[in-house]
Backbone atoms as SQL, in Angstrom:
CREATE TABLE atoms (id INTEGER PRIMARY KEY, chain TEXT, resi INTEGER, resn TEXT, atom TEXT, x REAL, y REAL, z REAL);
INSERT INTO atoms VALUES
  (1, 'A', 1, 'MET', 'N', 0.839, -1.182, 0.000),
  (2, 'A', 1, 'MET', 'CA', 0.000, 0.000, 0.000),
  (3, 'A', 1, 'MET', 'C', 0.883, 1.244, 0.000),
  (4, 'A', 2, 'ILE', 'N', 0.439, 2.241, -0.688),
  (5, 'A', 2, 'ILE', 'CA', 1.201, 3.487, -0.794),
  (6, 'A', 2, 'ILE', 'C', 0.814, 4.409, 0.352),
  (7, 'A', 3, 'GLY', 'N', 1.815, 4.848, 1.104),
  (8, 'A', 3, 'GLY', 'CA', 1.567, 5.729, 2.235),
  (9, 'A', 3, 'GLY', 'C', 1.543, 7.190, 1.802),
  (10, 'A', 4, 'PRO', 'N', 1.273, 8.088, 2.749),
  (11, 'A', 4, 'PRO', 'CA', 1.205, 9.508, 2.419),
  (12, 'A', 4, 'PRO', 'C', 2.543, 10.074, 1.949),
  (13, 'A', 5, 'SER', 'N', 3.662, 9.553, 2.471),
  (14, 'A', 5, 'SER', 'CA', 4.948, 10.092, 2.059),
  (15, 'A', 5, 'SER', 'C', 5.274, 9.701, 0.621),
  (16, 'A', 6, 'ALA', 'N', 4.890, 8.503, 0.194),
  (17, 'A', 6, 'ALA', 'CA', 5.102, 8.085, -1.192),
  (18, 'A', 6, 'ALA', 'C', 4.235, 8.900, -2.133),
  (19, 'A', 7, 'SER', 'N', 3.034, 9.197, -1.704),
  (20, 'A', 7, 'SER', 'CA', 2.138, 10.013, -2.512),
  (21, 'A', 7, 'SER', 'C', 2.680, 11.432, -2.657),
  (22, 'A', 8, 'ALA', 'N', 3.188, 11.981, -1.576),
  (23, 'A', 8, 'ALA', 'CA', 3.749, 13.331, -1.628),
  (24, 'A', 8, 'ALA', 'C', 5.006, 13.367, -2.489),
  (25, 'A', 9, 'ALA', 'N', 5.806, 12.320, -2.419),
  (26, 'A', 9, 'ALA', 'CA', 7.013, 12.262, -3.252),
  (27, 'A', 9, 'ALA', 'C', 6.650, 12.154, -4.721),
  (28, 'A', 10, 'ARG', 'N', 5.630, 11.381, -5.041),
  (29, 'A', 10, 'ARG', 'CA', 5.185, 11.269, -6.431),
  (30, 'A', 10, 'ARG', 'C', 4.645, 12.609, -6.923),
  (31, 'A', 11, 'PHE', 'N', 3.887, 13.292, -6.086),
  (32, 'A', 11, 'PHE', 'CA', 3.351, 14.602, -6.463),
  (33, 'A', 11, 'PHE', 'C', 4.484, 15.590, -6.715),
  (34, 'A', 12, 'ALA', 'N', 5.500, 15.579, -5.856),
  (35, 'A', 12, 'ALA', 'CA', 6.641, 16.477, -6.032),
  (36, 'A', 12, 'ALA', 'C', 7.399, 16.159, -7.314),
  (37, 'A', 13, 'ALA', 'N', 7.540, 14.876, -7.631),
  (38, 'A', 13, 'ALA', 'CA', 8.236, 14.483, -8.852),
  (39, 'A', 13, 'ALA', 'C', 7.462, 14.923, -10.094),
  (40, 'A', 14, 'VAL', 'N', 6.157, 14.749, -10.067),
  (41, 'A', 14, 'VAL', 'CA', 5.327, 15.178, -11.202),
  (42, 'A', 14, 'VAL', 'C', 5.374, 16.696, -11.346),
  (43, 'A', 15, 'LEU', 'N', 5.303, 17.407, -10.223),
  (44, 'A', 15, 'LEU', 'CA', 5.360, 18.862, -10.268),
  (45, 'A', 15, 'LEU', 'C', 6.704, 19.346, -10.810),
  (46, 'A', 16, 'ALA', 'N', 7.791, 18.699, -10.411),
  (47, 'A', 16, 'ALA', 'CA', 9.117, 19.063, -10.915),
  (48, 'A', 16, 'ALA', 'C', 9.230, 18.783, -12.410),
  (49, 'A', 17, 'ALA', 'N', 8.692, 17.662, -12.866),
  (50, 'A', 17, 'ALA', 'CA', 8.727, 17.332, -14.286),
  (51, 'A', 17, 'ALA', 'C', 7.918, 18.334, -15.106),
  (52, 'A', 18, 'LEU', 'N', 6.765, 18.731, -14.590),
  (53, 'A', 18, 'LEU', 'CA', 5.952, 19.722, -15.290),
  (54, 'A', 18, 'LEU', 'C', 6.647, 21.086, -15.336),
  (55, 'A', 19, 'GLY', 'N', 7.309, 21.460, -14.242),
  (56, 'A', 19, 'GLY', 'CA', 8.061, 22.706, -14.218),
  (57, 'A', 19, 'GLY', 'C', 9.209, 22.699, -15.215),
  (58, 'A', 20, 'LEU', 'N', 9.907, 21.569, -15.311),
  (59, 'A', 20, 'LEU', 'CA', 10.992, 21.435, -16.282),
  (60, 'A', 20, 'LEU', 'C', 10.451, 21.510, -17.703),
  (61, 'A', 21, 'GLY', 'N', 9.319, 20.868, -17.934),
  (62, 'A', 21, 'GLY', 'CA', 8.693, 20.940, -19.258),
  (63, 'A', 21, 'GLY', 'C', 8.295, 22.356, -19.628),
  (64, 'A', 22, 'LEU', 'N', 7.765, 23.102, -18.664),
  (65, 'A', 22, 'LEU', 'CA', 7.398, 24.493, -18.918),
  (66, 'A', 22, 'LEU', 'C', 8.627, 25.332, -19.228),
  (67, 'A', 23, 'ALA', 'N', 9.707, 25.121, -18.477),
  (68, 'A', 23, 'ALA', 'CA', 10.940, 25.872, -18.722),
  (69, 'A', 23, 'ALA', 'C', 11.506, 25.564, -20.103),
  (70, 'A', 24, 'LEU', 'N', 11.488, 24.300, -20.501),
  (71, 'A', 24, 'LEU', 'CA', 11.987, 23.934, -21.827),
  (72, 'A', 24, 'LEU', 'C', 11.110, 24.515, -22.933),
  (73, 'A', 25, 'ALA', 'N', 9.800, 24.520, -22.730),
  (74, 'A', 25, 'ALA', 'CA', 8.903, 25.108, -23.716),
  (75, 'A', 25, 'ALA', 'C', 9.125, 26.615, -23.834),
  (76, 'A', 26, 'CYS', 'N', 9.401, 27.271, -22.713),
  (77, 'A', 26, 'CYS', 'CA', 9.680, 28.710, -22.747),
  (78, 'A', 26, 'CYS', 'C', 10.977, 28.998, -23.505),
  (79, 'A', 27, 'LEU', 'N', 12.010, 28.210, -23.249),
  (80, 'A', 27, 'LEU', 'CA', 13.268, 28.380, -23.981),
  (81, 'A', 27, 'LEU', 'C', 13.065, 28.137, -25.471),
  (82, 'A', 28, 'TRP', 'N', 12.317, 27.115, -25.803),
  (83, 'A', 28, 'TRP', 'CA', 12.048, 26.811, -27.199),
  (84, 'A', 28, 'TRP', 'C', 11.282, 27.959, -27.858),
  (85, 'A', 29, 'SER', 'N', 10.322, 28.527, -27.142),
  (86, 'A', 29, 'SER', 'CA', 9.538, 29.638, -27.670),
  (87, 'A', 29, 'SER', 'C', 10.405, 30.868, -27.923),
  (88, 'A', 30, 'LEU', 'N', 11.347, 31.127, -27.034),
  (89, 'A', 30, 'LEU', 'CA', 12.237, 32.275, -27.223),
  (90, 'A', 30, 'LEU', 'C', 13.231, 32.032, -28.354),
  (91, 'A', 31, 'ARG', 'N', 13.574, 30.792, -28.585),
  (92, 'A', 31, 'ARG', 'CA', 14.611, 30.460, -29.552),
  (93, 'A', 31, 'ARG', 'C', 14.089, 30.344, -30.977),
  (94, 'A', 32, 'ILE', 'N', 12.901, 29.819, -31.161),
  (95, 'A', 32, 'ILE', 'CA', 12.370, 29.513, -32.485),
  (96, 'A', 32, 'ILE', 'C', 11.487, 30.657, -32.960),
  (97, 'A', 33, 'GLY', 'N', 11.639, 31.027, -34.212),
  (98, 'A', 33, 'GLY', 'CA', 10.821, 32.077, -34.806),
  (99, 'A', 33, 'GLY', 'C', 11.216, 32.263, -36.257),
  (100, 'A', 34, 'ALA', 'N', 10.863, 33.398, -36.832),
  (101, 'A', 34, 'ALA', 'CA', 11.241, 33.672, -38.210),
  (102, 'A', 34, 'ALA', 'C', 12.761, 33.699, -38.348),
  (103, 'A', 35, 'THR', 'N', 13.442, 34.150, -37.300),
  (104, 'A', 35, 'THR', 'CA', 14.901, 34.128, -37.247),
  (105, 'A', 35, 'THR', 'C', 15.299, 33.267, -36.059),
  (106, 'A', 36, 'PRO', 'N', 15.721, 32.022, -36.297),
  (107, 'A', 36, 'PRO', 'CA', 16.141, 31.180, -35.164),
  (108, 'A', 36, 'PRO', 'C', 17.371, 31.772, -34.472),
  (109, 'A', 37, 'ILE', 'N', 17.371, 31.722, -33.161),
  (110, 'A', 37, 'ILE', 'CA', 18.466, 32.290, -32.372),
  (111, 'A', 37, 'ILE', 'C', 19.149, 31.154, -31.622),
  (112, 'A', 38, 'PRO', 'N', 20.466, 30.986, -31.794),
  (113, 'A', 38, 'PRO', 'CA', 21.177, 29.937, -31.042),
  (114, 'A', 38, 'PRO', 'C', 21.123, 30.195, -29.542),
  (115, 'A', 39, 'LEU', 'N', 21.323, 29.126, -28.759),
  (116, 'A', 39, 'LEU', 'CA', 21.227, 29.244, -27.303),
  (117, 'A', 39, 'LEU', 'C', 22.231, 30.241, -26.728),
  (118, 'A', 40, 'GLY', 'N', 23.424, 30.296, -27.285),
  (119, 'A', 40, 'GLY', 'CA', 24.428, 31.247, -26.788),
  (120, 'A', 40, 'GLY', 'C', 23.986, 32.691, -26.974),
  (121, 'A', 41, 'GLU', 'N', 23.454, 33.002, -28.141),
  (122, 'A', 41, 'GLU', 'CA', 22.952, 34.360, -28.388),
  (123, 'A', 41, 'GLU', 'C', 21.726, 34.650, -27.537),
  (124, 'A', 42, 'LEU', 'N', 20.899, 33.627, -27.324),
  (125, 'A', 42, 'LEU', 'CA', 19.705, 33.817, -26.489),
  (126, 'A', 42, 'LEU', 'C', 20.101, 34.148, -25.060),
  (127, 'A', 43, 'ALA', 'N', 21.077, 33.424, -24.529),
  (128, 'A', 43, 'ALA', 'CA', 21.545, 33.706, -23.170),
  (129, 'A', 43, 'ALA', 'C', 22.148, 35.108, -23.101),
  (130, 'A', 44, 'GLY', 'N', 22.893, 35.500, -24.119),
  (131, 'A', 44, 'GLY', 'CA', 23.455, 36.848, -24.156),
  (132, 'A', 44, 'GLY', 'C', 22.366, 37.910, -24.232),
  (133, 'A', 45, 'ALA', 'N', 21.331, 37.643, -25.012),
  (134, 'A', 45, 'ALA', 'CA', 20.236, 38.607, -25.152),
  (135, 'A', 45, 'ALA', 'C', 19.463, 38.766, -23.850),
  (136, 'A', 46, 'LEU', 'N', 19.347, 37.692, -23.080),
  (137, 'A', 46, 'LEU', 'CA', 18.589, 37.757, -21.835),
  (138, 'A', 46, 'LEU', 'C', 19.391, 38.355, -20.682),
  (139, 'A', 47, 'PHE', 'N', 20.668, 37.995, -20.586),
  (140, 'A', 47, 'PHE', 'CA', 21.442, 38.359, -19.401),
  (141, 'A', 47, 'PHE', 'C', 22.472, 39.458, -19.623),
  (142, 'A', 48, 'ALA', 'N', 22.931, 39.654, -20.855),
  (143, 'A', 48, 'ALA', 'CA', 23.943, 40.680, -21.131),
  (144, 'A', 48, 'ALA', 'C', 23.699, 41.279, -22.512),
  (145, 'A', 49, 'PRO', 'N', 22.603, 42.038, -22.668),
  (146, 'A', 49, 'PRO', 'CA', 22.283, 42.575, -23.992),
  (147, 'A', 49, 'PRO', 'C', 23.298, 43.625, -24.447),
  (148, 'A', 50, 'GLU', 'N', 23.634, 43.560, -25.736),
  (149, 'A', 50, 'GLU', 'CA', 24.572, 44.512, -26.317),
  (150, 'A', 50, 'GLU', 'C', 23.929, 45.368, -27.398),
  (151, 'A', 51, 'GLY', 'N', 22.660, 45.168, -27.668),
  (152, 'A', 51, 'GLY', 'CA', 21.961, 45.971, -28.664),
  (153, 'A', 51, 'GLY', 'C', 21.969, 45.375, -30.050),
  (154, 'A', 52, 'GLY', 'N', 22.373, 44.115, -30.179),
  (155, 'A', 52, 'GLY', 'CA', 22.383, 43.449, -31.477),
  (156, 'A', 52, 'GLY', 'C', 20.987, 43.052, -31.913),
  (157, 'A', 53, 'HIS', 'N', 20.921, 42.456, -33.106),
  (158, 'A', 53, 'HIS', 'CA', 19.632, 42.061, -33.672),
  (159, 'A', 53, 'HIS', 'C', 18.917, 41.047, -32.780),
  (160, 'A', 54, 'ALA', 'N', 19.651, 40.039, -32.303),
  (161, 'A', 54, 'ALA', 'CA', 19.037, 39.012, -31.452),
  (162, 'A', 54, 'ALA', 'C', 18.527, 39.626, -30.151),
  (163, 'A', 55, 'ASP', 'N', 19.277, 40.575, -29.596),
  (164, 'A', 55, 'ASP', 'CA', 18.849, 41.223, -28.347),
  (165, 'A', 55, 'ASP', 'C', 17.526, 41.956, -28.529),
  (166, 'A', 56, 'VAL', 'N', 17.418, 42.679, -29.624),
  (167, 'A', 56, 'VAL', 'CA', 16.197, 43.453, -29.882),
  (168, 'A', 56, 'VAL', 'C', 15.012, 42.526, -30.111),
  (169, 'A', 57, 'VAL', 'N', 15.231, 41.471, -30.896),
  (170, 'A', 57, 'VAL', 'CA', 14.133, 40.544, -31.192),
  (171, 'A', 57, 'VAL', 'C', 13.655, 39.856, -29.918),
  (172, 'A', 58, 'VAL', 'N', 14.600, 39.377, -29.110),
  (173, 'A', 58, 'VAL', 'CA', 14.218, 38.642, -27.901),
  (174, 'A', 58, 'VAL', 'C', 13.552, 39.568, -26.895),
  (175, 'A', 59, 'ARG', 'N', 14.143, 40.707, -26.631),
  (176, 'A', 59, 'ARG', 'CA', 13.634, 41.586, -25.571),
  (177, 'A', 59, 'ARG', 'C', 12.396, 42.391, -25.959),
  (178, 'A', 60, 'SER', 'N', 12.215, 42.679, -27.238),
  (179, 'A', 60, 'SER', 'CA', 11.070, 43.524, -27.605),
  (180, 'A', 60, 'SER', 'C', 9.909, 42.747, -28.215),
  (181, 'A', 61, 'VAL', 'N', 10.160, 41.522, -28.688),
  (182, 'A', 61, 'VAL', 'CA', 9.081, 40.766, -29.329),
  (183, 'A', 61, 'VAL', 'C', 8.798, 39.452, -28.604),
  (184, 'A', 62, 'ARG', 'N', 9.805, 38.621, -28.496),
  (185, 'A', 62, 'ARG', 'CA', 9.564, 37.258, -28.013),
  (186, 'A', 62, 'ARG', 'C', 9.319, 37.182, -26.516),
  (187, 'A', 63, 'LEU', 'N', 10.072, 37.901, -25.719),
  (188, 'A', 63, 'LEU', 'CA', 9.882, 37.839, -24.266),
  (189, 'A', 63, 'LEU', 'C', 8.527, 38.406, -23.832),
  (190, 'A', 64, 'PRO', 'N', 8.102, 39.574, -24.348),
  (191, 'A', 64, 'PRO', 'CA', 6.750, 40.048, -23.975),
  (192, 'A', 64, 'PRO', 'C', 5.649, 39.087, -24.425),
  (193, 'A', 65, 'ARG', 'N', 5.819, 38.480, -25.602),
  (194, 'A', 65, 'ARG', 'CA', 4.824, 37.513, -26.083),
  (195, 'A', 65, 'ARG', 'C', 4.777, 36.300, -25.172),
  (196, 'A', 66, 'LEU', 'N', 5.934, 35.824, -24.738),
  (197, 'A', 66, 'LEU', 'CA', 6.004, 34.680, -23.834),
  (198, 'A', 66, 'LEU', 'C', 5.349, 34.995, -22.497),
  (199, 'A', 67, 'LEU', 'N', 5.677, 36.134, -21.922),
  (200, 'A', 67, 'LEU', 'CA', 5.105, 36.506, -20.621),
  (201, 'A', 67, 'LEU', 'C', 3.593, 36.703, -20.704),
  (202, 'A', 68, 'THR', 'N', 3.128, 37.285, -21.808),
  (203, 'A', 68, 'THR', 'CA', 1.684, 37.456, -21.990),
  (204, 'A', 68, 'THR', 'C', 0.982, 36.108, -22.073),
  (205, 'A', 69, 'GLY', 'N', 1.588, 35.168, -22.791),
  (206, 'A', 69, 'GLY', 'CA', 1.014, 33.826, -22.886),
  (207, 'A', 69, 'GLY', 'C', 0.986, 33.103, -21.556),
  (208, 'A', 70, 'LEU', 'N', 2.058, 33.235, -20.772),
  (209, 'A', 70, 'LEU', 'CA', 2.092, 32.604, -19.458),
  (210, 'A', 70, 'LEU', 'C', 1.034, 33.194, -18.527),
  (211, 'A', 71, 'ILE', 'N', 0.891, 34.506, -18.536),
  (212, 'A', 71, 'ILE', 'CA', -0.105, 35.155, -17.676),
  (213, 'A', 71, 'ILE', 'C', -1.523, 34.787, -18.109),
  (214, 'A', 72, 'ALA', 'N', -1.771, 34.774, -19.427),
  (215, 'A', 72, 'ALA', 'CA', -3.102, 34.408, -19.918),
  (216, 'A', 72, 'ALA', 'C', -3.417, 32.951, -19.584),
  (217, 'A', 73, 'GLY', 'N', -2.448, 32.070, -19.723),
  (218, 'A', 73, 'GLY', 'CA', -2.661, 30.664, -19.384),
  (219, 'A', 73, 'GLY', 'C', -2.942, 30.468, -17.907),
  (220, 'A', 74, 'ALA', 'N', -2.205, 31.178, -17.070),
  (221, 'A', 74, 'ALA', 'CA', -2.437, 31.081, -15.622),
  (222, 'A', 74, 'ALA', 'C', -3.824, 31.611, -15.261),
  (223, 'A', 75, 'ALA', 'N', -4.232, 32.707, -15.907),
  (224, 'A', 75, 'ALA', 'CA', -5.557, 33.263, -15.635),
  (225, 'A', 75, 'ALA', 'C', -6.663, 32.294, -16.077),
  (226, 'A', 76, 'LEU', 'N', -6.492, 31.661, -17.227),
  (227, 'A', 76, 'LEU', 'CA', -7.486, 30.696, -17.681),
  (228, 'A', 76, 'LEU', 'C', -7.535, 29.470, -16.776),
  (229, 'A', 77, 'ALA', 'N', -6.374, 29.025, -16.295),
  (230, 'A', 77, 'ALA', 'CA', -6.340, 27.892, -15.374),
  (231, 'A', 77, 'ALA', 'C', -7.037, 28.235, -14.067),
  (232, 'A', 78, 'ALA', 'N', -6.794, 29.426, -13.555),
  (233, 'A', 78, 'ALA', 'CA', -7.447, 29.860, -12.304),
  (234, 'A', 78, 'ALA', 'C', -8.949, 29.982, -12.506),
  (235, 'A', 79, 'ALA', 'N', -9.376, 30.512, -13.645),
  (236, 'A', 79, 'ALA', 'CA', -10.791, 30.649, -13.903),
  (237, 'A', 79, 'ALA', 'C', -11.460, 29.284, -13.999),
  (238, 'A', 80, 'GLY', 'N', -10.795, 28.318, -14.645),
  (239, 'A', 80, 'GLY', 'CA', -11.342, 26.975, -14.744),
  (240, 'A', 80, 'GLY', 'C', -11.442, 26.300, -13.383),
  (241, 'A', 81, 'ALA', 'N', -10.424, 26.494, -12.553),
  (242, 'A', 81, 'ALA', 'CA', -10.458, 25.899, -11.214),
  (243, 'A', 81, 'ALA', 'C', -11.567, 26.529, -10.363),
  (244, 'A', 82, 'ILE', 'N', -11.765, 27.824, -10.507),
  (245, 'A', 82, 'ILE', 'CA', -12.830, 28.502, -9.740),
  (246, 'A', 82, 'ILE', 'C', -14.205, 28.014, -10.214),
  (247, 'A', 83, 'MET', 'N', -14.354, 27.840, -11.514),
  (248, 'A', 83, 'MET', 'CA', -15.657, 27.381, -12.021),
  (249, 'A', 83, 'MET', 'C', -15.981, 25.960, -11.566),
  (250, 'A', 84, 'GLN', 'N', -14.955, 25.124, -11.410),
  (251, 'A', 84, 'GLN', 'CA', -15.193, 23.758, -10.973),
  (252, 'A', 84, 'GLN', 'C', -15.420, 23.648, -9.482),
  (253, 'A', 85, 'ALA', 'N', -14.958, 24.641, -8.738),
  (254, 'A', 85, 'ALA', 'CA', -15.073, 24.574, -7.282),
  (255, 'A', 85, 'ALA', 'C', -16.482, 24.843, -6.808);
């Protein structure tokens, strides 16, 4: 029989896997587009922008689009949970 600690460990593992999947999807979203950006340039655009083409694309187009999608998804999830409650 599965005890409460095994259930909590399974829940934590699933939550960690889902978080990793979300992080990978976010990286993929920032990287892929009309102009694919390599991971090195993406990291530079996020953490040490120099004003290059990749920096402008990531910071002015892709990052706001990603954040808007995450916020809209969270709002829809909260609304669905409230409606079911």
